[in-house]
N, C-alpha and C positions, 0 to 999 in steps of 0.2 A: 489541372481539371478541377473544375467547379462542380458542386452539387446543390441542388435546392431540396431542403427538407423541412418538415413541418412537426413544431412542437406546440402542444396545446392550441390546436388549430391555427397558428401562426407560421407561415413559411420563413425560412432564413436560409442564407447561403453560406456555404463552407468552401474554402480551396482545399482540396485533397491531394495537391501537388505539394504542400508545405507542411508536413507533420512534425510535430514537436515531441519528441520522445523524452518522457520523464521518467523512465527507469534508469536503474544503476546497472551495468554488465556486471555479471559474475565472472570472476578471473580466479587462478590459483596464485595470484602475487600478493605481496604484503599490502597492495594497495587497496584489496578488496574490502569493503566495509564488513564489520563484525560486530554482533551482539549476543548477549546471554552466554558469555564466557567459553566460547567456541575458538577453536582454531581455524585458520583460513581454510577454504575450499581445497580439495585435491582434484586435481585433472590430470590424469597419467595414463600412458599406453598400458593396453593389457599385454601381460607377459604369460606364455606358455611355454614352458621349458627354455629352449634357447631362441623361441621366436618373441619378438617384440613388435606391437602393433604400431609402427611409426617407420614412415617411408625413409627417413634419414638414417634409419637404423637397417634399412634392407628390405622392409616390409612393403607389399604394394600398395597398402592404404594406411592412412592414419585412424587408429581404432582405439579411441580413449575411453575409460571409466570416468566417471564424475560421481564425487562424493562430496554433498553438501546438505545444509539444513535450510529450507526455504524461509523459515522465520529468523534466522539469525546471519544468513549470508548476502543479503541484498534486498530488491524490490519484490514483493510477494503479496498475494491477495488471498485472503482467509475468509471462511464464513464461520457460522456459529459453532460448527463441529470443533473449532479450535478449544472451546471451554466446556463441551458437554461430554456427559458419561457415555451416550450413546454415539455412534459414529454417523457423521454427516459429511459429505465430500463438496469441496468447492467446485467440482466438475459438475455436480448436479444442481448445486446453487446457483450458480452464474449461466444462464441461458441466454441472455441478451448482452449485447456487448457494445452499443453504442447508447450514450446519454448526454443530456445537456448538462454540463458542469460549469461550476463557479470557482475560479481561481482566488483566494484571499490570502492576504498577507497579514501576519499576526507576530506581534513581539511578545513572548510569554512573560508575565509578571512574577515577581520574587514573592514568595509566600515561605518564609521561614528559610530552609535550606533548600527549597526547590524552586523551579520555574514552570509556570502554571498557566495554560490557556483557559480563560474564563468565559463563562456564559455571555457575559457582556460585551467581550471582545468578538465573540462570534456574532452575537446578535448585530452589533454594529458594523461589522465587516458584511454581512449579508444584507443589511439594510432593507428588510421585507422580501428578499427574494427567496424562492423555495425551489432550488434546481433539484434534479435527479442526483447529482452528486457534487459534492464539495471536495475541493483540493486545497489543503492547508500547507501554506509556506511560512515556516517560521524564520523569524528575523532575530539576529544577523543571519543572513544567507550565506554562510561560509561555503567555500568549494570543497572544504575538508569533510562534508557531509557525505561525499562520494567515496571516502577512504576511512573514515573515522571508526576506530575500535571504541564502541559505546560501552562495554563492559565495566561496571563498576564506576560509571560516570554520573549516575542520576540524571539523565536526560530530562527534558521539558516533558509534560504529558498535558492530556486534557482533564479538567476536573469534571466530576460527575455531572454536575448542572448544564455545563457546556454540552456534553455529549447527549444528554436528555433533550436539551433544546434543538440539536441537529435532528435527533429522531422524530421530535414532535413536528418539524419542518416537512417531513415527510421525505427526508433526503435518504436513499437506500444505499449509497455509496460514499464511503468515506476514505478519502487519501491524504496521507500526511507524510512529511519527510523526516519522521522520528522512528525508532526501533519499536515503539509501541505507543497506543493511545493512553496506556497506564503507567504508573509509577513504576521504575524499575523493581524496586523491593516494596511491595505493598502486601506481603504475607498473604499472596494469593486470593486478594478480594476481588481485583479485576473489576472495578466497579464501572469503568468506561465501556469495556467490552460488553459487560451484561446490560448496560444502560442502552447501548446503541442496538443491541440485537434483541432486546426486551426479553432477557431471560431471568427469571426470578429463581429457578431451581435447576442446576445444572444436572440432577439426577432425574427429574422429571419435567420435561419441557411444558410450558404453558402454551395454550393453544395459538395465543396470538404472538408467538416469538416469531422473529423476523427471519425466516429460512432464506429469502431470495436477497438479503441484504449482506454487503461485504465491507471489510476494511482492508485497504492497501497500505503498507507501510514501507518506510526507507525509500521514498521517491527522491528526486531531486528536481525543482523547478528553477531553471536559470532565472537571473535578473531580467534578462530580456524579455521574458514573458510577464506581460502585463497584467496586473488584476483584472478580473472580468468573465465574461461568458465565452465558453469554448465548446466544441463538440469533442466528447471523451470516447476513445476507442480502447476498451479495457479487455487485454487478451491475455489468457493464462494457457500453460501447457495443460494438457488433459490428464493430470494426476487424480487419481480416485485416493484422495487425502484431503484433510482439514484446510490445507493450505498449498497454494502452487507458486513458483516463480512466475513473475507477470511482466507485461510490457504495455503499461498505460502511455497511449499516443493523444496529444491534443491537436485540435485543427481550430484555427481561429474563426470565429463566426463573424460575418461581415456585417 
């Protein structure tokens, strides 16, 4: 099924019958990706006395509890409430779900003990484009991103200048295949989170803080997906929380 849409007064066509899911499923197995020093998610049937909510155990339905952390257990989308004293919900921040996005591939540069995505790299990758969303695929694009335990590994991250450049381009949705846009251990500075949301004081938000901007982390963009423009469908579960598990889906623009 094809659809014709308009962006910046220019029509474009997408084939909705070929979705590209760039989320990572949440499982209770050892293959689930993990960050921030957590154990794997727990998915298990409810138990009430002698009753177990599992058809194979004699129940009429499967009736599971799920215990997980959206930030540490897979693909998730977060709003500025992730770093503010006051509560802000991703369910209130994200009210539109389709965006023109640019997929870019970047190999982080070595800086001391770190691997860093720089402003120069992002500027070169975008080449003057100013999409509504940017999807950053880091290289090498190892498949173990879908099952990696990132805790205590000092993963690559975005330098503050790169994130400022993304914000200054007017990009409102940042997606990346890493557990964070910031350094794993940065003593709580969170400079890239703050730069993207334009938050200067987490205790008293400035009036131009970006309430409708989102960051999505721990995606996986397969090698078969070429760099370029896509229609992004960014869906979340309706949690009133700073973050929610999410399912970003791409559609190739003809």
